[in-house]
N, C-alpha and C positions, 0 to 999 in steps of 0.2 A: 504494499500500500503506500509506503513512504519511498519517495524518490530522491530525497535529499537530506539534509539533517534533521535528526530527532533532538528537539530542544528540552523537552521535560517529558517525564513519565510519572504517572500516580495510579497507586492500587485503590480501587473502590471497595471496602471490605463489606459493605452494605449489599452490593449487587454483585460481589465476587467478579469485578470486570477491571480491565486495565486501561487507561486512556494514555494515548501518547499523541504528541503534537509537534507538528512540522508545517511551516509556511502557514497557511490560511485555512488549515483543515485539523480535525481531531479524529484519530482513528480508534476505535473502541474493539477490545480483545476479549473473547471469552473462553473460559475453561470447557473443553470438550465434554465434561460431565453434564453441561448444561446446554450443550448441542442440540437445537431445536429441530434437528433432521433424524438424530439417533439418540433410542434411550440410553440411559446410564448403564454402562457395563462394567463389571467388576474386573473383567481380563482386559480391559484396554487402559493404556497407561495415559494418565492424565497430560493433556497437551493444550497449548493455547492456540485460537485461530482468530482470525479477523471477522468480525460480524458486521461492522457498520462504520459509517463517517459522517462527522459533522462538518459543516463549513460556515465560512462567513461570507454571506451574499453581499453584494454591492447594494448601499443604500444611501443615496445624498443626504436624504432627509436626517439620518442617524450619524450620518458623516463617515461611514465605512465604505471601503474599496475593496477590491479583490486583492488589494496590495497591502491590506491591513493585516500583515503577518501576526501570528501568535507566538508568544513567548513562555507563558508559565501556567500553570493549572493549579486548582485547589478543589476541595470537595466540601460539601456541607449537607450533613446527614439529617433528613427530615421523616416524618411518619411514613410516607408514601414513597420514599426511595432516596434519592439523592441529587442534590444541586450542583451542578459541575460549573465552576467559574474559569474563565480563561483570560488572562492579561496580553495586550498587544502592542505593538509598535506605535500604534495610533493614540496610545494614552487611555484606552477605553477597556473597560470589564465587562465581558460578555456572559451570559449565564443560560444553561439549559436544566430542564427537569428530566432526570433518567429514572426509570424504574422499570422492574420486570413485571411479567404477567404469568400467573401459573396456570396449567391446564394438564389435566389427568387424561392419559391415553386409554386406560383402563379401571373402572372403580374397584375392581378386584386387585389390580397390579399396585404394590407398594411404591414401585418407582414412578416418579411423575417426570414429565418432560417439561423444563422450564424454557418458555420462548422469552425473547426479548421485545418489548414494546418501546420503539425508540421514535415515537410520534411524541415530540416534547409537548407537554402540557404548558410549557412557557414558550412562547415565541420569542427566538434569540433577539430578533431585531426590534422587540419592544422591550426588552431587557438590557439595553446597552447603557454603561453609566459613564459618562466622561470623569476620569479621575486624575490623571496626571498629564503634564504639558511635555509629552514625548513618551518614551518607552516605559511600559510597566514590566519591571524585572522580576517579581516575584509577589505571590498572594499566600495569605496565611489566615486560616480559619481558626477562631477560638469559640469552640461550642461551650464549654464550660464557663468562660468568662463572658456572661451576657450575650452570646451569639453575636462575637464582633469579628469582622473581616480587616484584615490590615492589608495595605500594598504599599511598595516603595517603587521609586522610579529613578530615571536619568535626571529628573528636576530637582532630586534631593529632597522629595516630599515623603515623610510617612504620614500615611491617610488610615484613620479609623473609620468605618463604616459600621452603622448599626443594622444587623439583619432582621427584617420584619417579615413574618409568614403570615398569609391571609389564606382563610380557608373557604371555598364556595362549595355549598350542597346542591346537587342536582340530582336528577334521575339516574345519571351515570354514575352517582357515588360523590366522593369527597376530592375536590380539585385543589391542590395547594399553589399558590403563587409567591413570589418573592420581591422584596424591595430592598435596595440598599440606600440607607439614608446616612448622609454625612455628619460625622459628629465633631471631628477635630483634624486639622492639619498642621503638622509642624514641618520644619525645614533643617536640615542638616548642613551647617556651615561652619566656618572658622572665624573666630573673633580676630581684633587687630594683634593680640598677643598670639596668635597662632593656635588658640585652644579651641578645640571641638565643641559646639553648643547647638543648641536647637532654638528654633525661633518661629514665631506664630507667622502667618501670612501678612498681618499689619505691620510686624517688625522686622520683616525680611527686605531691609531696604539697604543691605550692605553692598558695596560695589564688588566685594568678593565673590566669586561663582559658588554656588551651592555644591555640596559634594555630590558625586554621582553614587547611587545607592544600588548596589548590585546582587547583594546575597542577604537572606535574612532566614533564621530558624526561631522556632517556638522553644524556650528553654522551661517555662513552668507556667501553668495556669489553674486557676481555681475560681470560685464564683465572686471574689473580690479582686482580683488582679491578674494580669498576664505579664511575663517577662520575655522580652525578645532580644535577640542579638542581630546587629546589623552590620553587614560588611560595605566597605567602599572600594571605589577604584584607585584611591589613593594610599591604600594600605592601614587605613584604619578599621578597628572592629569596636563597637561601643554597645552597651546594653541600654535599654529602655524599659521601664516599668509604665502599665497603664493600668487605671483605676477609674472608679466612680466615687471616690471618697478620699479623703485625705489620709496618708499614711506619714509616719516620721521615719523618712529617709534621707540619706545623703543625696539629694537630688534638686534639678530645677524644674519648678513645676509650671507647665504651660498649660492654660486652660481657657475657655471660651466664655465671654462675658455675655449675661443675658439669654443663656441656652439653658433648658432644663435637661436634667440627666446628662449633664456634658462628659465628655469622655477626657480624662486628664492624660497627658502623655508626657512622661518625666525622662529625663536624661539622668542616668546614674553615674555621678561624676567620678566616682572610685573604680569604674570599670569601663575605661577607656584606654584600648590597647593600640600603639602604633608599631606596625611590623618594620623591621629592619630592611631598609631599601625602599620603603613605599611600594610594595608589589601589589597589583591589582586582586581585590578577594573575588574569588569567582564563586564559591560554595561554603555553605556552614552546616554544621551538624552537631546535635547535642547528644551527649552521652552519658551515662552513670549519674543519673540526676537522683538526688535523695533530698528529703525535706523533712525538718525536726521543728514541730508545731508547739506553741503554748509554753515556752520556757519562762518561769518567772523571774523578773528583774527586781531591781530595789523598788521600794515604794517612791512615788514620786512626791511634789509637794503637797498634793491634795490627799495622800495617804492612801492611793488607789494603786495596787500593784499593776505594773505595765507587763505585757506579754510581747513576744517576739517571736516572728516566723523566720526560719533560716533554711534557705536552698542552695544546696552545694551541687554543681554539675561540671563537668569536663567538656569543654568546647573544641571541636576538630575543626581546622580552618583551612580551606584549600585555597591556595592563592598562587600566583604565576612562578614563585619560586619554589613551591613545593607545598608541604603540610605543617602547620604548626598547631601544639594542642595548648589550651587555656584553661587552668582550674579557676573557677569563680566561686565565691562565697558570699551570697547575699543575705542581709538580715535587715528585717523591717520590724518596726514595734507597732502594737495596738493596744490602745488604752482598754 
């Protein structure tokens, strides 16, 4: 199916599918145990085969053309299946609804054939979100942390979206649709002193170009916060914490005025790494994550015991000069 470079691959554990991305199309692969033409056989070795193609059509109203190459993938799991997100060179995020339908070949037969229903219940051309000024390089979905989608791009922006699901009941059943509502945007840049910092869109008036953000990975998430690692084209790797309530951490808090349920994006100042030689960071992976919750600290001035949460992780950094490993130990307090 692919005739050129494959830019991203992701596994959908809900539907047991693999999505691969190249140019302006997404190829979908299924395990043969769910092949729609042959029942599951115990004597046949499991293999993966191509079953469908998703494409980006030309639409002037939405600003998409056949040259709107796709670059990255992410999935969001819902009751009816999976929402597949894709980011492209045009700065936009596209989405499809992917789900399976089940069909029994014989009511007496324990084995059923699962067929794929790839008629998207979401029209992708009606679910295009303009996100970045330039390439969308990575998308991450945090389901535990209030169903939030984060994207990074060549424009130096880290954007947080709130994922909202709408259910429509009809004679055919329940249909789920999705919307991405922008909650916050911050830009990674360097100060006059050469230090990495985050600034809001209003404050982003520096003559210094924003850093190109190429890679990111999720380190930790729960219902209160998410911690991400971000890599740049200039050899920086830094951590950000996002939350919807105030935490006492060593960070620079960027928030939005007059917005309900605002999403805070915080730069963890103690966790900014500059790689020797300033190599381009191409990929990030988090391994060996451990967390330690609710350790009692000294009582504060109000006589109330503080609590702290500690996250320890090892970060693998793939860059143009090789691989570097970084151990991080992040602590936040909670009254």
